[in-house]
MARDRENDREN-871958 format. One record per residue: x, y, z of N, C-alpha, C, O, CB in turn; residue number from 1. Coordinates in steps of 0.001 Angstrom, whole numbers, plus 500000, padded with zeros to 6 digits. Glycine has a CB too. Layout:
// MARDRENDREN-871958
REC, X, Y, Z, X, Y, Z, X, Y, Z, X, Y, Z, X, Y, Z, NUM
...
This chain:
// MARDRENDREN-871958
REC, 671025, 550098, 612733, 672024, 549642, 611794, 672554, 550881, 610940, 671795, 551588, 610277, 671399, 548506, 610859, 1
REC, 673843, 551062, 611016, 674504, 552223, 610255, 674439, 551837, 608805, 674273, 550686, 608400, 676068, 552504, 610711, 2
REC, 674598, 553002, 607996, 674572, 552761, 606594, 675833, 551908, 606172, 675722, 551050, 605296, 674513, 554122, 605835, 3
REC, 676974, 552143, 606775, 678044, 551416, 606587, 677819, 549803, 606809, 678175, 548956, 605991, 679044, 551989, 607460, 4
REC, 677203, 549542, 607989, 676863, 548122, 608244, 675956, 547516, 607330, 676107, 546363, 606928, 676314, 547958, 609513, 5
REC, 674899, 548354, 606947, 673814, 547829, 605963, 674522, 547627, 604593, 674189, 546647, 603927, 672512, 548913, 605799, 6
REC, 675394, 548406, 604160, 676152, 548145, 602935, 676854, 546880, 603052, 676694, 546022, 602185, 677123, 549233, 602627, 7
REC, 677601, 546691, 604026, 678385, 545505, 604365, 677493, 544237, 604356, 677912, 543218, 603806, 679056, 545689, 605758, 8
REC, 676315, 544267, 604931, 675421, 543136, 604924, 674806, 542996, 603619, 674554, 541849, 603249, 674386, 543247, 605958, 9
REC, 674514, 544003, 602835, 673994, 543872, 601476, 675107, 543132, 600680, 674794, 542217, 599917, 673622, 545320, 600826, 10
REC, 676293, 543482, 600832, 677354, 542825, 600021, 677280, 541215, 600301, 677453, 540358, 599435, 678864, 543460, 600431, 11
REC, 677009, 540988, 601584, 676950, 539475, 601881, 675552, 538909, 601550, 675295, 537779, 601965, 677283, 539175, 603444, 12
REC, 674597, 539605, 600821, 673380, 539034, 600439, 672251, 539232, 601377, 671218, 538580, 601224, 673568, 537687, 600230, 13
REC, 672386, 540125, 602380, 671248, 540325, 603448, 670241, 541207, 602868, 670519, 542369, 602574, 671763, 540974, 604836, 14
REC, 669092, 540709, 602692, 668029, 541478, 602019, 667304, 542337, 603066, 666613, 543307, 602759, 667010, 540518, 601277, 15
REC, 667503, 541927, 604285, 666958, 542692, 605413, 667628, 544015, 605576, 666977, 544976, 605987, 667082, 541920, 606684, 16
REC, 668866, 544116, 605285, 669553, 545399, 605327, 669146, 546307, 604233, 669099, 547529, 604376, 671004, 545209, 605274, 17
REC, 668840, 545658, 603086, 668312, 546513, 601907, 667020, 547032, 602296, 666743, 548195, 602005, 668160, 545712, 600543, 18
REC, 666209, 546313, 602913, 664797, 546723, 603382, 664983, 547927, 604320, 664267, 548918, 604172, 664000, 545482, 604178, 19
REC, 665902, 547875, 605263, 666133, 548960, 606196, 666500, 550318, 605422, 665937, 551380, 605688, 667293, 548540, 607194, 20
REC, 667485, 550191, 604449, 667865, 551304, 603697, 666624, 551863, 602820, 666403, 553065, 602679, 669077, 550896, 602815, 21
REC, 665877, 550872, 602276, 664604, 551368, 601553, 663753, 552145, 602408, 663308, 553233, 602043, 663767, 550237, 601012, 22
REC, 663475, 551573, 603674, 662664, 552554, 604590, 663273, 553852, 604874, 662582, 554870, 604912, 662405, 551950, 605918, 23
REC, 664614, 553866, 605088, 665236, 555031, 605410, 665277, 556090, 604328, 665116, 557274, 604626, 666500, 554721, 605821, 24
REC, 665494, 555686, 603034, 665776, 556540, 601933, 664708, 556518, 600772, 664938, 557227, 599792, 667106, 556161, 601408, 25
REC, 663690, 555845, 600803, 662787, 555705, 599758, 662087, 557018, 599515, 661909, 557394, 598356, 661833, 554618, 600045, 26
REC, 661682, 557735, 600539, 661077, 559086, 600314, 662015, 560047, 599651, 661647, 560852, 598796, 660622, 559690, 601622, 27
REC, 663225, 559928, 600078, 664275, 560925, 599531, 664499, 560656, 598072, 664519, 561546, 597222, 665683, 560815, 600304, 28
REC, 664673, 559316, 597819, 664891, 558962, 596342, 663557, 559197, 595436, 663579, 559654, 594294, 665346, 557370, 596239, 29
REC, 662534, 558852, 596065, 661262, 559217, 595327, 661051, 560701, 595077, 660503, 561056, 594033, 660069, 558717, 596098, 30
REC, 661450, 561570, 595963, 661324, 562995, 595872, 662157, 563579, 594781, 661757, 564436, 593992, 661678, 563615, 597145, 31
REC, 663410, 563019, 594800, 664378, 563411, 593599, 663741, 563026, 592267, 663574, 563836, 591355, 665847, 562645, 593709, 32
REC, 663399, 561750, 592210, 662815, 561368, 590929, 661556, 562227, 590435, 661420, 562640, 589283, 662414, 559915, 591040, 33
REC, 660711, 562417, 591426, 659422, 563199, 591187, 659808, 564544, 590865, 659137, 565077, 589981, 658439, 563211, 592413, 34
REC, 660762, 565233, 591392, 661153, 566635, 591030, 661564, 566722, 589652, 661401, 567794, 589071, 662261, 567158, 591886, 35
REC, 662119, 565658, 588998, 662655, 565662, 587657, 661590, 565246, 586739, 661473, 565916, 585713, 663862, 564770, 587520, 36
REC, 660787, 564251, 586925, 659921, 563676, 585964, 658387, 563752, 586467, 657497, 563359, 585712, 660386, 562196, 585698, 37
REC, 658130, 564190, 587571, 656755, 564234, 588188, 655572, 564588, 587263, 654505, 563975, 587280, 656765, 565234, 589292, 38
REC, 655846, 565607, 586473, 654727, 566097, 585643, 654579, 565341, 584360, 653592, 565482, 583638, 654903, 567548, 585331, 39
REC, 655579, 564533, 584087, 655654, 563880, 582830, 655271, 562273, 582875, 654914, 561623, 581893, 657098, 564100, 582307, 40
REC, 655410, 561805, 584124, 655177, 560352, 584274, 654105, 560005, 585353, 653930, 560750, 586317, 656507, 559662, 584637, 41
REC, 653412, 558891, 585177, 652436, 558568, 586399, 653248, 558084, 587557, 654439, 557773, 587554, 651314, 557410, 586040, 42
REC, 652419, 558074, 588521, 652986, 557747, 589825, 653699, 556357, 589854, 654772, 556183, 590430, 651873, 557781, 590874, 43
REC, 653058, 555441, 589227, 653546, 554052, 589200, 654904, 553903, 588606, 655700, 553061, 589021, 652611, 553196, 588447, 44
REC, 655206, 554862, 587473, 656447, 554795, 586901, 657498, 555494, 587763, 658688, 555211, 587624, 656385, 555353, 585564, 45
REC, 657072, 556421, 588670, 658021, 557116, 589556, 658337, 555937, 590626, 659492, 555806, 591033, 657347, 558576, 590261, 46
REC, 657397, 555161, 591034, 657681, 554142, 592075, 658603, 553105, 591413, 659535, 552630, 592062, 656322, 553454, 592649, 47
REC, 658369, 552734, 590117, 659337, 551744, 589517, 660681, 552296, 589362, 661636, 551520, 589389, 658879, 551267, 588175, 48
REC, 660865, 553573, 589198, 662306, 554159, 589031, 662794, 554277, 590414, 664009, 554170, 590585, 662377, 555636, 588255, 49
REC, 662010, 554487, 591447, 662645, 554439, 592869, 663019, 552984, 593223, 664040, 552809, 593887, 661608, 555018, 594013, 50
REC, 662281, 551931, 592836, 662723, 550655, 592931, 663993, 550309, 592114, 664855, 549569, 592587, 661660, 549835, 592572, 51
REC, 664082, 550792, 591026, 665252, 550579, 590270, 666532, 551129, 590874, 667610, 550575, 590661, 665058, 551137, 588979, 52
REC, 666419, 552233, 591638, 667487, 552759, 592316, 668066, 551857, 593398, 669270, 551753, 593631, 667095, 553990, 592854, 53
REC, 667085, 551214, 594038, 667535, 550204, 595136, 668062, 548999, 594585, 668914, 548338, 595178, 666410, 549801, 596063, 54
REC, 667526, 548645, 593325, 668134, 547433, 592688, 669518, 547798, 592368, 670412, 546976, 592567, 667369, 546946, 591391, 55
REC, 669758, 548886, 591919, 671091, 549411, 591575, 671981, 549322, 592867, 673140, 548916, 592790, 670991, 550939, 591022, 56
REC, 671469, 549673, 593940, 672271, 549507, 595238, 672444, 548119, 595594, 673519, 547783, 596091, 671617, 550198, 596415, 57
REC, 671554, 547289, 595413, 671694, 545859, 595839, 672763, 545142, 594837, 673476, 544217, 595226, 670182, 545088, 595791, 58
REC, 672800, 545614, 593626, 673840, 545088, 592600, 675162, 545742, 592603, 676127, 545276, 591997, 673325, 545227, 591215, 59
REC, 675191, 546844, 593303, 676543, 547643, 593394, 676745, 548135, 594707, 677088, 549312, 594820, 676617, 548855, 592442, 60
REC, 676580, 547381, 595801, 676723, 547782, 597130, 678109, 548238, 597407, 678326, 549005, 598345, 676342, 546714, 598022, 61
REC, 679124, 547771, 596581, 680492, 548296, 596862, 680698, 549640, 596167, 681835, 550113, 596177, 681590, 547280, 596388, 62
REC, 679745, 550275, 595586, 680178, 551420, 594826, 680038, 552661, 595746, 680893, 553532, 595581, 679338, 551569, 593490, 63
REC, 679039, 552885, 596738, 678989, 554059, 597519, 680215, 554120, 598419, 680655, 553165, 599058, 677710, 554110, 598317, 64
REC, 680723, 555370, 598396, 681929, 555706, 599346, 681388, 555710, 600804, 680191, 555872, 601045, 682624, 557219, 598989, 65
REC, 682304, 555529, 601734, 681942, 555579, 603063, 681351, 556886, 603487, 681933, 557957, 603315, 683056, 555269, 603846, 66
REC, 680147, 556762, 604061, 679602, 558086, 604445, 678872, 558782, 603487, 678306, 559825, 603816, 680581, 558928, 604840, 67
REC, 678795, 558316, 602237, 678287, 559124, 601130, 677087, 558296, 600492, 676711, 558541, 599346, 679482, 559445, 600035, 68
REC, 676543, 557381, 601215, 675358, 556534, 600656, 674234, 557449, 600097, 673728, 557267, 598990, 674720, 555578, 601826, 69
REC, 673889, 558424, 600929, 672662, 559211, 600560, 672981, 560068, 599200, 672125, 560227, 598331, 672232, 560235, 601844, 70
REC, 674208, 560562, 599117, 674675, 561355, 597880, 674541, 560396, 596703, 674004, 560706, 595639, 676248, 561907, 598013, 71
REC, 675096, 559153, 596993, 675115, 558092, 595827, 673798, 557864, 595425, 673560, 557941, 594219, 675743, 556715, 596200, 72
REC, 672770, 557560, 596313, 671460, 557234, 596077, 670800, 558435, 595228, 670080, 558236, 594250, 670745, 556956, 597445, 73
REC, 671110, 559595, 595683, 670629, 560726, 595087, 671046, 560981, 593567, 670290, 561448, 592716, 671043, 561801, 595916, 74
REC, 672393, 560591, 593362, 672890, 560649, 592005, 672273, 559562, 591172, 671895, 559762, 590018, 674393, 560542, 591977, 75
REC, 672180, 558388, 591796, 671589, 557274, 590792, 670092, 557764, 590532, 669651, 557742, 589383, 671607, 555590, 591503, 76
REC, 669324, 558198, 591583, 667972, 558510, 591330, 667898, 559666, 590188, 667025, 559645, 589320, 667281, 558950, 592702, 77
REC, 668806, 560587, 590263, 668699, 561617, 589254, 669081, 561187, 587933, 668540, 561685, 586945, 669478, 562740, 589598, 78
REC, 670031, 560240, 587832, 670453, 559603, 586498, 669279, 558754, 585916, 669005, 558838, 584719, 671771, 558645, 586699, 79
REC, 668554, 557898, 586800, 667472, 557173, 586459, 666249, 557872, 585936, 665571, 557433, 585007, 667160, 556469, 587505, 80
REC, 665996, 559039, 586619, 665037, 559992, 586185, 665276, 560578, 584879, 664383, 560659, 584035, 664940, 561006, 587105, 81
REC, 666570, 561025, 584676, 666935, 561512, 583317, 666803, 560670, 582211, 666407, 561043, 581107, 668194, 561905, 583285, 82
REC, 667202, 559306, 582568, 667204, 558212, 581536, 665614, 558061, 581211, 665281, 557947, 580032, 667949, 556715, 582139, 83
REC, 664719, 558058, 582145, 663317, 558007, 581869, 662834, 559022, 580962, 661979, 558822, 580099, 662592, 558092, 583046, 84
REC, 663503, 560289, 581228, 662987, 561468, 580343, 663383, 561218, 578838, 662636, 561500, 577901, 663642, 562929, 580851, 85
REC, 664641, 560656, 578701, 665340, 560352, 577481, 664452, 559262, 576689, 664282, 559324, 575472, 666853, 559816, 577818, 86
REC, 664004, 558436, 577366, 662990, 557340, 576875, 661700, 558031, 576288, 661211, 557685, 575213, 662539, 556322, 578146, 87
REC, 661235, 558941, 577006, 660000, 559642, 576600, 660259, 560785, 575624, 659336, 561407, 575099, 659286, 560185, 577825, 88
REC, 661540, 561039, 575401, 661916, 562213, 574575, 661016, 562453, 573250, 660633, 563579, 572931, 663408, 562026, 574153, 89
REC, 660774, 561513, 572655, 660055, 561702, 571404, 658665, 562329, 571586, 658173, 563080, 570743, 659921, 560380, 570706, 90
REC, 658079, 561992, 572695, 656732, 562441, 573016, 656611, 563584, 573943, 655483, 563982, 574233, 656004, 561373, 573564, 91
REC, 657653, 564148, 574434, 657656, 565269, 575363, 658058, 566598, 574623, 659020, 566621, 573856, 658643, 564968, 576550, 92
REC, 657328, 567637, 574868, 657604, 569017, 574404, 658707, 569700, 575443, 658398, 570652, 576161, 656146, 569896, 574356, 93
REC, 659868, 569175, 575437, 660825, 569712, 576277, 661862, 570618, 575653, 662180, 570490, 574471, 661446, 568672, 576910, 94
REC, 662395, 571543, 576454, 663472, 572421, 575847, 664684, 571471, 575844, 664813, 570563, 576664, 663765, 573860, 576720, 95
REC, 665583, 571752, 574841, 666727, 570894, 574572, 667721, 570869, 575884, 668385, 569905, 576265, 667500, 571451, 573229, 96
REC, 667660, 572007, 576399, 668769, 572048, 577537, 668268, 571337, 578873, 669002, 571195, 579851, 669165, 573651, 577910, 97
REC, 667051, 570937, 578820, 666533, 570056, 580048, 667201, 568731, 580072, 667572, 568227, 581132, 664942, 569786, 579989, 98
REC, 667369, 568130, 578860, 667828, 566825, 578780, 669260, 566873, 578382, 669621, 567480, 577373, 667010, 566017, 577847, 99
REC, 670075, 566241, 579162, 671518, 566227, 578862, 671906, 565479, 577682, 671442, 564358, 577473, 672248, 565699, 579955, 100
REC, 672761, 566057, 576873, 673117, 565373, 575579, 674471, 564501, 575829, 675476, 564973, 576361, 673345, 566529, 574349, 101
REC, 674359, 563251, 575401, 675662, 562452, 575584, 676617, 562851, 574449, 676215, 563109, 573315, 675400, 560819, 575555, 102
REC, 677759, 562883, 574780, 678933, 563085, 573781, 679542, 561716, 573282, 679791, 560768, 574026, 680125, 563951, 574493, 103
REC, 679735, 561745, 572001, 680291, 560628, 571270, 681789, 560666, 571133, 682414, 559664, 570784, 679692, 560568, 569942, 104
REC, 682373, 561826, 571409, 683846, 562090, 571406, 684509, 561510, 572635, 684236, 561989, 573735, 684137, 563609, 571339, 105
REC, 685363, 560509, 572517, 685995, 560011, 573831, 686735, 561101, 574530, 686671, 561108, 575759, 686992, 558829, 573584, 106
REC, 687404, 561992, 573944, 688182, 563026, 574622, 687290, 563974, 575488, 687593, 564313, 576631, 688959, 563846, 573572, 107
REC, 686144, 564372, 574821, 685279, 565124, 575522, 684621, 564385, 576718, 684460, 564954, 577797, 684317, 565618, 574613, 108
REC, 684233, 563062, 576489, 683755, 562270, 577528, 684664, 562133, 578703, 684243, 562245, 579854, 683451, 561016, 577025, 109
REC, 685900, 561892, 578414, 687056, 561797, 579553, 687025, 563066, 580228, 686892, 563111, 581451, 688610, 561531, 578982, 110
REC, 687141, 564138, 579498, 687206, 565524, 580064, 686070, 565776, 581036, 686236, 566294, 582140, 687155, 566588, 578933, 111
REC, 684852, 565355, 580529, 683663, 565661, 581255, 683663, 564689, 582571, 683193, 565074, 583642, 682342, 565450, 580282, 112
REC, 684161, 563558, 582412, 684206, 562600, 583619, 685283, 563198, 584703, 685030, 563157, 585907, 684675, 561004, 583101, 113
REC, 686410, 563715, 584232, 687350, 564353, 585107, 686831, 565475, 585940, 687058, 565623, 587141, 688428, 564830, 584346, 114
REC, 686094, 566268, 585163, 685404, 567372, 585617, 684373, 567016, 586709, 684347, 567641, 587769, 684772, 568024, 584477, 115
REC, 683602, 566099, 586464, 682579, 565605, 587397, 683331, 565079, 588691, 682869, 565312, 589808, 681678, 564429, 586698, 116
REC, 684407, 564420, 588523, 685114, 563885, 589736, 685686, 565046, 590581, 685730, 564973, 591809, 686290, 562897, 589313, 117
REC, 686134, 566149, 589868, 686620, 567296, 590442, 685515, 567945, 591320, 685682, 568285, 592491, 687124, 568215, 589372, 118
REC, 684307, 568081, 590575, 683202, 568711, 591292, 682725, 567854, 592524, 682353, 568367, 593579, 682023, 568939, 590308, 119
REC, 682767, 566646, 592312, 682330, 565668, 593422, 683277, 565892, 594601, 682814, 566128, 595716, 682387, 564078, 592932, 120
REC, 684644, 565820, 594372, 685560, 566061, 595425, 685365, 567518, 596047, 685485, 567664, 597263, 686992, 565862, 594883, 121
REC, 685109, 568440, 595336, 685001, 569757, 595817, 683743, 569838, 596761, 683793, 570412, 597849, 684918, 570754, 594621, 122
REC, 682578, 569208, 596258, 681332, 569180, 597037, 681603, 568478, 598427, 681151, 568923, 599482, 680183, 568412, 596215, 123
REC, 682368, 567360, 598335, 682730, 566593, 599546, 683469, 567340, 600533, 683477, 567054, 601730, 683504, 565439, 599212, 124
REC, 684142, 568384, 599965, 685162, 569201, 600774, 684480, 570305, 601510, 685053, 571018, 602333, 686281, 569828, 599854, 125
REC, 683215, 570409, 601167, 682379, 571643, 601876, 682022, 571224, 603219, 681838, 570028, 603448, 680957, 572064, 601091, 126
REC, 681912, 572079, 604101, 681434, 571971, 605431, 680013, 571857, 605505, 679284, 572275, 604605, 681847, 573051, 606204, 127
REC, 679582, 571294, 606567, 677988, 571262, 606933, 677614, 572530, 607450, 678415, 573114, 608179, 677565, 570157, 608047, 128
REC, 676517, 573041, 607183, 675368, 572496, 606380, 675545, 572869, 604871, 674679, 572568, 604050, 673966, 573077, 606933, 129
REC, 676697, 573537, 604525, 676680, 573941, 603040, 676768, 572718, 602065, 676227, 572739, 600959, 677911, 574918, 602731, 130
REC, 677437, 571716, 602512, 677440, 570532, 601709, 676083, 569981, 601481, 675702, 569684, 600349, 678275, 569523, 602312, 131
REC, 675307, 569832, 602599, 673849, 569232, 602550, 672976, 570213, 601702, 672130, 569756, 600934, 673169, 569056, 604119, 132
REC, 673158, 571445, 601825, 672320, 572493, 601055, 672679, 572193, 599625, 671767, 571942, 598838, 672658, 574110, 601464, 133
REC, 673877, 572198, 599240, 674348, 572117, 597832, 673966, 570779, 597290, 673557, 570765, 596129, 675893, 572332, 597710, 134
REC, 674033, 569668, 597937, 673589, 568353, 597353, 672237, 568314, 597230, 671776, 567789, 596216, 673987, 567199, 598114, 135
REC, 671458, 568788, 598104, 669919, 568870, 598139, 669422, 569643, 597017, 668509, 569218, 596309, 669383, 569514, 599436, 136
REC, 670042, 570872, 596807, 669570, 571670, 595676, 670053, 571228, 594318, 669235, 571126, 593403, 669962, 573054, 595870, 137
REC, 671270, 570972, 594136, 671716, 570693, 592833, 671677, 569168, 592487, 671584, 568851, 591301, 673093, 571240, 592682, 138
REC, 671742, 568199, 593464, 671702, 566754, 593129, 670278, 566209, 593349, 669717, 565392, 592619, 672741, 565943, 594006, 139
REC, 669750, 566803, 594509, 668489, 566376, 594900, 667179, 567107, 594301, 666014, 566767, 594505, 668499, 566475, 596308, 140
REC, 667616, 568145, 593549, 666644, 569047, 592800, 665562, 569616, 593734, 664438, 569829, 593281, 665937, 568250, 591622, 141
REC, 665866, 569879, 595065, 664911, 570420, 595863, 664940, 571899, 595687, 665986, 572456, 595355, 665095, 570012, 597243, 142
REC, 663860, 572544, 595890, 663609, 573954, 595753, 664196, 574651, 597000, 664189, 574098, 598100, 662069, 574243, 595584, 143
REC, 664682, 575830, 596800, 665280, 576679, 598015, 664243, 576742, 599123, 664615, 576590, 600287, 665677, 578249, 597569, 144
REC, 662986, 576953, 598840, 661941, 577043, 599870, 661945, 575818, 600710, 661943, 575899, 601938, 660566, 577243, 599254, 145
REC, 661951, 574672, 600069, 661918, 573338, 600769, 663132, 573229, 601666, 663022, 572904, 602848, 661896, 572128, 599736, 146
REC, 664315, 573509, 601078, 665481, 573306, 602002, 665430, 574310, 603224, 665726, 573943, 604361, 666856, 573507, 601189, 147
REC, 665077, 575462, 602952, 665020, 576527, 604024, 664074, 576032, 605099, 664402, 576112, 606283, 664523, 577954, 603448, 148
REC, 662814, 575482, 604694, 661782, 575074, 605626, 662304, 573909, 606498, 662115, 573888, 607714, 660488, 574663, 604859, 149
REC, 662962, 572951, 605837, 663502, 571662, 606529, 664599, 571916, 607426, 664778, 571247, 608443, 663991, 570631, 605534, 150
REC, 665346, 572880, 607063, 666642, 573202, 607822, 666459, 574299, 608800, 667393, 574570, 609555, 667779, 573611, 606862, 151
REC, 665248, 575012, 608864, 665000, 576048, 609783, 665903, 577389, 609487, 666327, 578132, 610372, 665267, 575471, 611204, 152
REC, 666107, 577550, 608152, 666759, 578687, 607708, 665827, 579666, 606892, 664699, 579337, 606523, 667921, 578254, 606906, 153
REC, 666401, 580909, 606641, 665561, 581746, 605705, 666025, 581378, 604304, 667175, 581002, 604078, 665717, 583360, 605976, 154
REC, 665141, 581492, 603431, 665564, 581370, 601941, 666645, 582234, 601611, 667475, 581793, 600815, 664447, 581691, 600984, 155
REC, 666808, 583477, 602109, 667985, 584221, 601620, 669371, 583628, 602182, 670447, 583767, 601600, 667829, 585745, 602047, 156
REC, 669193, 582959, 603374, 670435, 582351, 603949, 670833, 581135, 603090, 672015, 580886, 602854, 670215, 581908, 605479, 157
REC, 669864, 580423, 602653, 670131, 579231, 601606, 670684, 579792, 600430, 671667, 579212, 599968, 668823, 578405, 601176, 158
REC, 670251, 580820, 599835, 670702, 581396, 598634, 672196, 581785, 598770, 673058, 581514, 597934, 669831, 582594, 598278, 159
REC, 672382, 582421, 599870, 673824, 582951, 600109, 674743, 581802, 600280, 675887, 581870, 599832, 673934, 583888, 601403, 160
REC, 674303, 580729, 600913, 675197, 579425, 601121, 675421, 578773, 599717, 676496, 578264, 599400, 674437, 578277, 602167, 161
REC, 674396, 578824, 598950, 674593, 578178, 597633, 675481, 579125, 596742, 676285, 578609, 595966, 673161, 577879, 596924, 162
REC, 675368, 580440, 596826, 676210, 581261, 596061, 677741, 581099, 596477, 678630, 580963, 595636, 675734, 582702, 596214, 163
REC, 677956, 581127, 597800, 679355, 580853, 598404, 679892, 579478, 597867, 681051, 579295, 597495, 679289, 580815, 600073, 164
REC, 678929, 578569, 597877, 679371, 577083, 597392, 679729, 577118, 596050, 680733, 576485, 595722, 678256, 575975, 597524, 165
REC, 679036, 577800, 595120, 679338, 577821, 593756, 680727, 578623, 593596, 681549, 578190, 592789, 678123, 578473, 592944, 166
REC, 680965, 579612, 594235, 682278, 580295, 594250, 683368, 579383, 594583, 684368, 579326, 593867, 682295, 581421, 595211, 167
REC, 683227, 578638, 595669, 684434, 577672, 596160, 684476, 576647, 595204, 685587, 576166, 594984, 684266, 576992, 597653, 168
REC, 683325, 576119, 594464, 683423, 575115, 593436, 684213, 575590, 592139, 684971, 574857, 591504, 682009, 574687, 593065, 169
REC, 683941, 576874, 591841, 684568, 577520, 590664, 686168, 577622, 590997, 686996, 577379, 590119, 683864, 579050, 590381, 170
REC, 686518, 577970, 592228, 687953, 578075, 592562, 688566, 576646, 592551, 689668, 576451, 592039, 688158, 578780, 593989, 171
REC, 687895, 575724, 593080, 688487, 574207, 593109, 688626, 573750, 591801, 689616, 573095, 591479, 687584, 573138, 593867, 172
REC, 687623, 574062, 590907, 687810, 573668, 589411, 688929, 574190, 588678, 689632, 573548, 587898, 686687, 574058, 588644, 173
REC, 689056, 575532, 589017, 690121, 576335, 588376, 691588, 575748, 588791, 692517, 575616, 587994, 689958, 577915, 588838, 174
REC, 691628, 575441, 590085, 692970, 574875, 590729, 693156, 573540, 590351, 694297, 573078, 590355, 693008, 574910, 592282, 175
REC, 692014, 572724, 589962, 692125, 571235, 589567, 692514, 571280, 587977, 692950, 570238, 587488, 690588, 570353, 589861, 176
REC, 692401, 572250, 587283, 692771, 572293, 585971, 691548, 572301, 584937, 691746, 572324, 583722, 693661, 571155, 585754, 177
REC, 690355, 572282, 585469, 689139, 572128, 584726, 688856, 573513, 583954, 688158, 573521, 582940, 687933, 571716, 585730, 178
REC, 689428, 574673, 584478, 689124, 575772, 584075, 690199, 576375, 583076, 690158, 577509, 582598, 688868, 576498, 585182, 179
REC, 691154, 575423, 582852, 692305, 575746, 581867, 691855, 575551, 580510, 692622, 575755, 579569, 693570, 574868, 582087, 180
């Protein structure tokens, strides 16, 4: 069953389709969460956060764009993990820039949202394997060495592709008005 068909089935209440997607993406989601909170949370809490991501998929099966389920799951996993860090904030000795600060100014919030949308569109516009490398490193929080090993590339090749991706992203943001 394709991701698209599984999402359609989930929208119709088919929990078997959800089980298929859990089997397919649970390790990916768990890795993202572990990479963000692994040293601060017990394994059970990481598993609970992974379950929360798939609950979010069940409740929001209409949200992932066609062909972007993996990226959507990665983004939700990253956000769930960061939320867990915020919950633990008072008891963790973290640097302030590890935890994202929420803005209360509506203009800033809107501007940040528009910028995120521009970034998202620019990343979607990248060609493979650059898009996959970029998503895995910046959204999946995977180390360059892990990406290089799994994709059969050298670490320097991955670094070069990330650098070029950042340059393309910068140009896209400037064209989109975010750099003004």
